[in-house]
N, C-alpha and C positions, 0 to 999 in steps of 0.2 A: 559461333557455330556455322560451319559451311555446308550449304545444301548442294549436293552434286547436280549439275545440269544434265538432264536427260537428252541425249542427242542421238540421231540416227542418220543414215546415209541420205544426203540430199538427193542423190540420183534416184534411190529407191522411193523416197517420199514423192518426188515429182512424178515418177513413172506410175506408181500406184494411184496417186491422185488423178492424173490425166486418164488412166485406164478406167477408173471407177466413174468419173464424170462421163466418158464416152459410153460406158455400159448403160448408165442411167439414160443418156440420150437415145441410144439405140433401142433400149427397152420402151422408151416413150414412143419412138417412131413406130415400133412393131405394134404397140397397143393402138396408136392413132390410125395406122393404115388398116389394122383389123377392123377397128370401129367404123372407119369410113367405107371399107369394102362391104361390111355387113349392112350398113345403112343404105348404100347405093343399090345392093342386091334386093333388099326389102322394098325399096322404092320401085325398082323395076318390076318386081313380082306383083306388087299392088297395082302398078300401071297396066300390066298384062290382064289381071283379073278385071280391072275397071273397063278395059277395052272390050273384053268378051261380054261383060255385063251389058255395056251399051249396045252391042250387036244384038244380044238376046232381047232387050227391051224394044229395039226398033223392029225386029222380026215379029214380036208379039203384037205390036200395034198394027202390023201388016196382016194379022190374022193367019200367020203361017202355022202349019200343023206341028204337033209335038215332035214327030220323027225328023222333019226337016230343020226345025229349030235346034234340036239336039245335035244333029250332024254338023250344023254351022258352028256351033260353039265348042263341041268336043273335038280337040285337036291332040296332036302328040304330046304337047307340053301342058295342056290344060284338059283335065277330065271334068265331065259334067254329069249331073243327075237331075232329071226333071220329074217331079212329083206333082200330078194333077190334082185338082180339087177333089175328085172322087177316089183319090188314093192310088190310082194307076201310076206305076213308075216306069220311066224310060232311062236307060243307061245305068251305070254303076260306078262307084268311087273306088279308088285303090285302097287296099287294106293296109295303111301305114299309120303309125302313131301320129299324134297331133304335133309332135316336135319336128317331124319330118315333112309336114305339108303346110301350106298356107291356103286358106279357103275363104270364099265369100258366098253369101246366100242373098238371092234377089227374089222378091215377090212380083210376078208378072201380071200385068193388066191387059186384057184383050177382049174382043167381042167374039172370039172364037173358042176353041177347045182348051187353050192354055190359060184361059182367064183364071186368076186366082192361084195359079200353079207356083210351086216353090222350086226355084232353079238354084242348085248348089254347084259352085265352081271350085275346083281343087287344083293347085299346082304343087308338084313335088319340089322340096328344097334339099334333098339329100345330096344331089350332085353339086349344088352350090356350097353346101357345108363341107363337102370333101375338098372342093377347090379352095375354100377359105382356110382349111386346115393345112393344105399343101402350101399356101401362100405364107402362113405363119412359120411353117417349118423352113421355108426358103429364107425368110427374113431373119430368123434366128441363126441359121447356119452362116448367112453372110455377116451377121453381126459378130458372131464368135471368130470368124476368120479376120474381120476387121480389127477386133480387139487384140488378137494375137499378133497381127502385122504391126499394129500401132505400138504395142509393148516393145517389140523388137527394134522398131525404128527409134523409139524414145530413148532406149538404152544407149544406142549408138550416138544419137543427136545430143543428148544431155552430156555424155562423156566428152564430146567435142566442144560443147558450149561452155563446160566448166573447166576446160583445160587451163585457161589463164589463172583461174583461182588455185588450181593444183600447183601451178608454178610459184605463185605467191606464197602458198602454204609451205612448199618445199624450201623457199628462200627463208622464210620466218623461222622454220626449224633449224636451217643451217646457222642462222645467226644466233638463235638460242643456244646452239651447240658450241658456239665459239668462233664460228667462221665469219670473217669480216671482209669487206671490200666488194662483195657481189652486189649487183644492182639489177633491177628488172629491165631498165632501159627500154621503155615502150617505143614501138616503131611509129605510132600515131598518137601523140599526147592529147589530141583534141577529142578523142572518143571518150565514152564513159569509163571503160577499163583503162584507157591510156591515162586519163587524169588521175585515177585511183593509183595506178602504178607510179606515176610521177610524184604524187604526194607521198606514197610509200618510200620512194627513193629519197625525197627531200628529208623526210623524218629520220631515215637511216643516216643521211649525211650529218644532220643536226645531232643525232644521238652519238655518232662516232666522234663529232667534235666535242661533245660534252664528256665523253669517256676520255678523250685525250687531255682535256683540262683536269679531269679527275686524277689521271696518272701523274700529271705534273704536280698537282697539289699533294699527291701521296708521297712523292719523292721529297717534298719540302720538309714535312714533319709528321709525326704520329697524329697530331691534332688535325692536320689537313687530311690525313687518311680517313679519320672518322667522319669528317664533314663530306668527303667524297662518297662514302658508303651511304650516308643519309641522302645524298643528292640522287644516287643511282636508285635507291629505294623509292624515292618520291617520283622519279621519272617512270619507273616500272608500274607504280600504282596508278598514276594519272594517264599514262599513254594507253592503257588498256581500253579505256572508254572510247576515245576517238578512233582508235584502230578497229575496235569491234563495230563502231558505227559505219566506218568505210566499208568493211567487209559485208555487213548486213545490207547496206545500200547496194553494193555490187552484186550480191546474190539476188536482191529483188529486181535489179536491172535484167539479170540473166533469166529470171523466171517470167518476165513479161511476155505476154503473147503478142503476135504480130498485130492483133486488133486493139492493142492498148492505146488509149488516147494520148495525144501530144501533151496534154496537161499533166497526166500521170508520169510521163517520161520526164518532163521538165522538173516536176517535183522531186524525183529520185536524183536527177542530176544536181539540183540545188543542194540536196542533202549530202551528196558526195563532196561538193565544194565547201559546204559549211563544216563538215566534219574534218576535212583536210586543213582548212584555215584554223579551226579550233586546235588541232594538233600542232600546227605551226606556232600559234600563239603560246601554247603550253610549253613547247620547246624553248621559245624565247624567254619566258618567265623562268624556266628551270635554268637556263644559262645565266640570267641575271642573279639568281640565287648562288649559282656556282661562283660567279665573280665576286659577289659579296663575301662568301665564305673564304675564298682564296685571297682576298684583299683587293678591293676595287681601286683602280686608279682614277683620281678626279682631276679634271682640267678646270681649275678654279679661276674666277675672275669676278669683277663686280657685277652684280645682277640686280636689276630693278624689280623688286618682289612685287610691287603694286602693279606695274605694267604687265608682269607675267601672269598675275592673278586676273587682271582685266582680260587678257587674251583667252585664258582658259574659260572664264565666265561667258565670254562671247561665243566660244565654241559650244558650250552647253546650251546656250539660247538657240543656236542654230539646230542642234540635235533635238531639243525639246522646247519648241516655241511656247508650249502652254505653261511652262514653269516660270516662276518669278525668281530671278537670280540677281542678287544685290551684292556689290563690293563696296566696302567702306573702310576708311582708316587712313593712316598716314602713309606717305611715300617712303619706303624703306629700301635701302641698298644693302645686300648681303654679299659676302664673299663666298661664292659656291660655284659648283658645276651646273650651268644653266640647263643642260639637257636633263640631268638627274633631278634637279628641283622641279622642272616642268613635268617630269614623269610622276613625281610625288604628288603635286597639286592636281594633275589630271586624274590620277587614281582616286584622290579624295573626292573631287567633284563628280566623277563618274559614279562612285559608290553613293554619293548623296542623291544623284539623279535616280538611281535604281531604287533607293529607299523610300523616297517621298512619292506621294500620289500624283495623279495626272495634273492636279492644279496645286501642286505643292510649292513650297518656298525654299530656296537655298540661299544661305548667307555666307559671305567671306569677309572676315574682319581682320584688320591688320593694326598692330601697335608695337611699340618698343617696350621690352621689359628687361631692364638692366642693359647688358651687352648683347642681348638676343632680340631677334625680330620674331614676334609671335603672329602666326597666321591661324585663325580659327575657321573651320568649315562646319556649318550647322545645316541641319535639315529638319523638317517637321514630320518625319516619318515615325515608325514605331519605336525607334531608339535601340540602344544596346543595354541589356540587363547588366546591373553592376558586376555580378560574378564573371561575366564574359568580356569585360572592357579591356582586360589584358590578354585574355585567351585568344581573341580574334587576331592578334599579331603572330600567333603560332602558324606554322605551315599547314596548309590543307584544312584549315578550320572554316566552316560555313555556319552561320547562324540562320536557321530556317525562319525564325520569328522576327529576324532583324532585316532580312533582305528578301526581295521577291525572287523566287527560284526560276521564274521564267527567263531572267537575264543570265542565268548560268554563272560561270566563274569557277576558277580552279582553287580558290582559297590561297593564292600566292601573292596577290597584289599588295595587301597590307604588310606582310613580312618584307617584301622587297622595298616598299616605301619607307618602312622604319629603318631598314638596313642602310639605305642611302642617306636618310636623315642623320643617323648616328655616325655614318662615315664622314659627314661634314662637321662633326662635333656638336650636333644638335640632337633632337629627339622627336618622335611622333608618338602621341598617346591619344587615348579615348577618355575624355573627362566627363563628369556629370554635367547635365544641362542646368541652367539657372532655375531656381525654384519656380514652379508654375508652368515652365515650358516643357515641351515634348520634343522628341527627336534625338539624334545623336550629335555630339560635338567632338571633332577631332582637332587636336592642338599640335601644330607644327612649330618647332623652335629652330632657328638658324642663326649662326653668329652673324652679327651685323658687319663687323670688319675684323678679320682675323688673318694673321700671317699664314700663308700656305704651309710653312713648316710646322706651325702649331696644329693645324688641321691634321697633318700626317701623324704627329705625335699623339693626338687625341684618338684618332682612328686606331692606332696601334694598341692603345689601352682598351679600346672597345673590343678589339678581336681577342686580346688575352685576358681581359677581366671585365668587371662591371663598370658602368659609367661613374664618373666622379660624383660625390655626394654634395651635400649643401655647401655653398660658398664657392664652388669651382665648376659648376655645370648647370644644365637645364633642370636638374631634379630639384634645385632650390626654388624654381619658379612655380609656385603652386596657386597662382592667382586664377580665379574663375573667369570665364567669359562674361563680358557685360551683356546685360539684357538689352537687345535691340529688336525692333519690329521693322519688317520690310514692307 
C-alpha cells in the first residue's frame, strides 16, 4: 500500500515560516520595550516622589511653617496635601483614580507646627500611560509594515534562490518524458549546487550508457529484452533514493541562513558528496549486472588465488585494524579473470567486515576440491538464516538481521559476485557453518586449470540454462568447511 506524500510549495513554506518567526520576534520586542518603558517611568516617578519627600523632611527639621513647606513641595508635576496633628489641612489632592496616580505618604518630625503631620505626595501618571500607549501603537505599526515588506522581499528572494532547483526539476521532467541529451553543465562545479548538478549530469551519462547497452541487448534476443527491462526497473527503483538525498541536501543548503555555522555547511556539503558517490557506485553495480546479463567477456589467465586472498585480507586489516583476519590453506592457481575474481573476494570480505562485531574474526580458507579451488570466507557475526542462504543472491535483497544497516548497500554485491563466479564456470554459495560455530560461511569455487574455450562454453550454458549437476560441475562439491579457530 502506497501512502501519498503530502507536499506543499517550498517558497510558501519558507515565506510563512520566516514571517511567523519575525512576527514572534517583533511581538517579543514590543512586549520587552513596553515593559522596560513602564519600569523606567515607574522608577523615575518613584525617584521624583522620594526627592520631594527628602525636601519636606529637611524643611520640617528646620522648623519651617506649614504653608512654606507645602509651597516648596507642591509643584506642577507633584501635588501635596499636609494634614497637621490637630487635623488642620493644607493643600488638596487631584480627584483621580488610584490607577492614574502614584503617591507616597510621609510622617514629619519637627519641633515646630508640622511635628507629627502627615504629608501626602501625588504624581499623575495619565500622561505617561498615554505616551506608553502611543509607543505601543507605533511599535505595532512598524512591526506590521516590517512583516509586509519582509514577506514581499522573501517571495522574490526565494524565487531567485530556488531557480537552479527549478532548472533541475525541468530537466528531470524532460528526461522522464523521453528527452535525452540535455545536461545542466554547471558554470562553477566547485559550489554546492555545482557539485550537485555535476553529479546529476554524471548519473544521466551513466544512465544513458546503461540504456544504450539495454537497447543492444534487446536487439540480440527476446531473452535479452526481458533482462534489459529488469535492469531498467532496478535502476529506477534504486536511483530514487540517492537522487532524493541530493535534492534534499540541496534544498537544505538553499534554506540555510547567512548566520549558519561553517560546521553545518560542511555537513550538508559532505551529504551531497556522499549521496553523489552512492549514486555513482549504484550505477556501476547496475552496469556490472547489465554486463553479466548480456554476457560478460572475461580476460582469463593463471591467477594465484592465495596471493589474491592475502592482498584482500591485508586491505581489510588496514580498513579495520581491530578485526582479526586470518588466511590459511594451500597455494592454488586458477584460470580466471583476475579483476573479476578480485571483485568477488573483495565483496565477500567487505560483507564479512560489516557483519562481524568490532572485535570480530574473519577467516579465509583455501583448499583443492576435485578440479576446483575452494575459497571459504567465514565471520563470527549473526550469520544468515537457512531460508535466506539462497535468497541473498537475488537482486536488491538485504537481510536486516544479518547485516548492520549503518553500512548501507544496494543489495547488488552478492548477485554480481555470483554472476562472475558462474561466468568462470564456478559458483558462489552461502553454506551452513560447522556445528557449534556461529556466523556466515560463503563458499567460492573456481576451476583450477580450465581451457578458456571450456569457460566460454560453460558460461553459455549458465546463461541459457541451469548449472551442470553432479559429476560435471561445482554442485557435486558438497563438502562442509573445516572447523578452524583463528
